[in-house]
N, C-alpha and C positions, 0 to 999 in steps of 0.2 A: 126739458129741451136744453141742448148744449149750445153755447154761444159759438158762432163761427170764429175760428182762429184767425187772428189778424197777423198778416205778414209784417214783421219788423226787420227792415234791412240792417245789415251790419255796416261797419265803417267802409269796407271795400265796395259793398253794393251801393251805398250812398254816393261814394265818389264816382262810380260808374254812371249812376243816374244823373248826377250833376254834369258830367262830361257829355253824356248823350243829349241832355236838354240844351246845353250851351251850343253844341254843334248844330242841332236842329234849329235853334233860334237864329244862328248866323246864316244858315242856308235860306230859311224863311224870309229873313230881312232882305237878302239880296233879291230873291224872287219877287217879293212884294214891291221892292224899289223899282225893279225893271218894269213890272206891269203897271205900277202907279204912274211912273214917268211917261210911259207910252200912252196911257189913257189920258193923262193931262195934256200931252202934246196934241193928241187928236182933238180934244175939246177946244184947245186954243185955236187950232187951224179952222175948226168948224165955226167958231164964234167970231173970229176976227179977220178971216180972209175969205174973199169971194171964191177963190179957187177951192178952198177947203170945204166951204158950204156946198158948192155945186157938185164937186166930184166925190167928196167923202160922205157928206150927209145925205144929199139928194140921191145920188146914184148907187151908193153902197151902204145905205142906212142899215139894212138888215145885218150885213156882215159886221159893221161897226158896233151895233147894239149887241150882237152875239159875242163879239170879242170882249166888250166891256163887262157884260154879265158873266161871261166865262171867267174873266180875270177876278171878279168879285168872289165868285164861287171858289176858285182855287185859293185865293188869299184867306177866305174864311176857313176852308178845309185845313190849310197849313197852320193857321193860328190855333185851330181846334187840336191839331196833332201835338202842338207844343204843350197845351194845357192838359191834355189827356194822358200824356206819357207818365208812366209810373215806374217806381223802382222794381226790379225783378231779381229773382233769386239766382245766384250763381251756382251751377252744378258742381259736383265733387271733382270731376275729372278735368276741370278747366284750370289751366295753369297761369293764364294771364287775361286781363280784360280784353285785349285785342281779339281773343278767340270768340267772343260772343257779341261784339258790337257790330250791328249791320251797317252797310253803306248808307249814306244820307238818303232819306226818303224811301228806304226799303222797309219791308215788314218782316218780323219774326213769325214763323209758323212751324207747326209740328210736321215732321216728315211722315207721309202716309205709310202705313204698315207694309203694303205691297211693294213700295219703293225701297224701303229698308231691306226687305227680304231679297229683292233683286240685286241690290248693291252688295249685300253680304255674300250671296251665292256667287256672284261674279268675282268678288274679291277672294273668297276662300277656295272655290272649286275650279274656276277657270283662269283666274289671274295669278295663281301661285302666290296668293296674299300680296296684292299690290301695296297695301298698307297693313302690315302685320299687326300693328297696335289696335286696329279696329276690326275685330273678327267675330263680332256677335251683334245681333239685332238689338240687344239690350245695352250696348255701349252708349254711354251718355253723349258721346261725340257725334252721333247721327240721329239724335232725337229731334233736333231743331235745325232749321235752315232759314236763310234770308231770301226773300223774293222781292223783286222790284214792285213798286206800288203803281198799279195801272191808273189810279186816280190822279197821279202826278204826271206820269210819262205817257199815258195812253195805252192802247192795247199793244201786243207784241208786233203787229204790222207797223204801227206808228213808230214804235221804239226802234225797230230794225231800220226803217227808212231814215229816222233821225240820226242814228249812230253812223250809218253809211254816208250821210250827207256831210257830217261834221268831222269825220275821221279819215285818216289816210289808210287805216286798216280796213280790210274787207270783212264784213260780217255776213254770216249765212243764216238762213232760217233752219230751225231744227224741229223735228216732230217726234211724237211718241210712236206712231205707226208707220210701217213701210209704205202702205198703199197711199196715204196722204202725202208722204214725202215724195214718192214717185210722181204723183199727180202734179205737185208743185214744180218739180224739176222739169217736167215735160211741158208745162204750161204756166209760165211765171205770172200770167195775167189772171190766173184762177184766183177767185176771192177766198183764199184760205188763210186763216190766222195761225201763224207758227206757235208751237208750244215753247220754243226756246230761241234765244239769240246765241249764235255760235261764232267763236273766233278760232283761228288756227295759230297756236303759239309760235312766236319767233324762235329760231334755232341758233341765234347769234351767240348766246351764252349757253353752252352745253349743259352745265350743271343745273341752271335755272330751268331749262327745257325739260330735263329729266324729272325734276320735281313737279313741274306743271303737268307733265305727261302722266305721272302717277295720280295726281289729283283728278285730271280729266277722265282717265279710265275708271277711277273709283266712282266719281260722282255721276258719270254718264253710263255706268254699269255695262261697259264693254271691255273686251280684251281679245287678244289674238286667237285664243282658244274657245271663245264664247260664241258658238254657232247659234245661240238663242236669238241673237240680234237679227238673224236672217229669217226668223219665224214671223210671218205676216200677222199673227195674232198677238205677238208680244208688244204690249203698249207701255213698256217701262224703260226700254233701252233707247238711248239717243239715236235718231236717224237724221243725218244732215240732208236738207232738201236741195241737193245738187247732184247732177248725174254722175260726177266723178266719184261720189261716195256711195253710190247705190248699185254699182255693178257687182253682182254676186260672185263673179270670178275673183275679184281682188279686194272685196269690201273689208274683210278682216285685217288684211295687211295694210290697207290704206288708212284705216282708223289707227292702227298701231303706230304707224310711221308719223302721221300728222297730228295725232292727239287732239281732235276737235274738243273745244273747251266751251262748256255752257256758261253764258255770261249774264243771264237774267235771273239765275237761281244760284246761290252760293251756300256752301256748308263751312261757316267760319271755323268751327272747332276741328274739322278735318284739316283745313289749312294750318290750323294751330299746331296739330301733331307734326306736320312737316316743318313748320317754322321752328319748332323746338330743337331741331338739329342744325339750325343755321346760326351764324355768328351774331347777327343783329336781332334774331328772334322774331323777325317779321318779313324776311326776304321773299318767301314764297307768296304770302298774302299780297305783298306790294307788287310782285311780278304779275299776279293775277289781276289786281286792280288796274295796273298799267295796260296789260294786254286787252282787257275788256273795256277800257276807257270809262271806268266808273269812279265816282268821288267817294273816297273812304278815308276821311281825314283822321279818324281815330287811330289809324295804323301808324301815323307819324313817319311816313316814308321819306327817304332822303331824295 
């Protein structure tokens, strides 16, 4: 029997691990502090005020208990995330740590094979090579992606509502299939959970928009000449759940012009390829984080 090979991180991988763990610790500390203070204040009101005992404990006891138990579960889960994080291997094509560190409380996952195939087909055949450097399914730059953690943020319906409630930017629901996107667009009260959270990039900075447009088209697997996205059976191309993006007459040109950007799934290494052409080396990734309203402290944006 052969002993299982133990992964021994090099100096660069250890530094990355230490940086990720520190950032995760900082975020967890803030979340725990907020939940802890809130639960403590509720307890003080219940124990020491008549109003708190009557209205919070007696009338809303189930809600309070649910909140406190939920807070404990979230805190335990976040603490577990800190202690379970491990060093990971850095791929050959990665030029900087920024290209592989996920936003806070997001998870690294493998890109499904059918999604890679659709992305590369769109990039090579329909998009006139939107990003020429990534032209094969075997490229290490599209083997992994980061996805928001629903255990922290809730499902995409909750996440969409939260982002729209706290932001001046309007976010749209995104879907994999046209039929579901159309159903949502015609009936916003339908109980449908989006596959994606979508933002429309600002056009104030022309160069930044052009780079985000490339990324949006590449990661969303759509382009002006890709009529596959009109196929009702295609469940890999982004469809925005809004009637203005579902009209077959101008759908392709609308996507090309507005560049809908997926905000709950990100390909850091793809952004890294675009970043490599910028002065600061992180400008496209920072523009993405700002546009999507996500916390990505490892980028060290100005």
